[in-house]
N, C-alpha and C positions, 0 to 999 in steps of 0.2 A: 424356189418356194420352200420355206421351212415348215416342218410339221412337228407338233407336240403330241406326245403319247404317254399315258400313264400305264404302267405294267405292274401287276402283282405277281411276285415270284415266291413260290413255296419250295423249300429245299431242306435237306438234312444237314446239320452241322457236321463238318469233317472231323471235328475233335470229339464231341460227346454224343453225336448222332441224335440230338434233340431236333424236333421240327422247328423251322424258322420261316417266318413270313415277312416279306418286305415289299413295300410299294415304292417304285421309282418313277421319276418323270424323265423321259427321253425327249430330246429335240435335235433336229438337224436335217440336212438334205438327204442323208443316207437312208432315212426311214421310208422315203418314197420310192427308192430304186427297187428293181426286181432282184438285185443281188442279195445274198445272205449276209447282211450286216451283223456284226457281233459287237456287243458292248461288254465292258468289264467293270465291276465295282467291288469294293471291299466292304464286307458286312460283318460286324461283330456279333457273335452269338449271345443272346440275352441270358443264356443259362451258364455257360462256362467262360465266356469272354474271348474265346478263340476267334481270330479274324479270318473269315472265309473269303477267298478270292473267287468271285462268281462271274462266269462268262455266260451271256445269254443273248438270244435273238430278240428283236423288237416285237415278235409275235408272242413272246413269253416262254419260248422253248429254252430250257437251260442246257447249255453245252457242257459245262464242267463246274465242279465245286472243289477247290483246293485250299490247303492252308496258305495263308499269306506269308510269303518269304520275308521275314523280318531280318534285315541285315543290320545288326547292332555292332557296337564296338566290342572287340574281344578284350577281356581283361589282360593286363600286362603283369608279368611276374614281379614280385616285390624285389627290391635291390638289397634288402636287409636279411 
């Protein structure tokens, strides 16, 4: 049996320490189990634009807020 759940999460941005509030909709079989399921989402800060990687439980308990590790291309040195 699948379950749908809306969770409102309030946290502080890892970059600028501004308050951020986001509502997410979770669904899946893991929401019904007695285990401590953990979900993760990436949430941009509306103030500074920093992407926060947010780990939380379906109950709304926030486990961690970290900067999202953006792995971009490294610039190559010029040949001239």
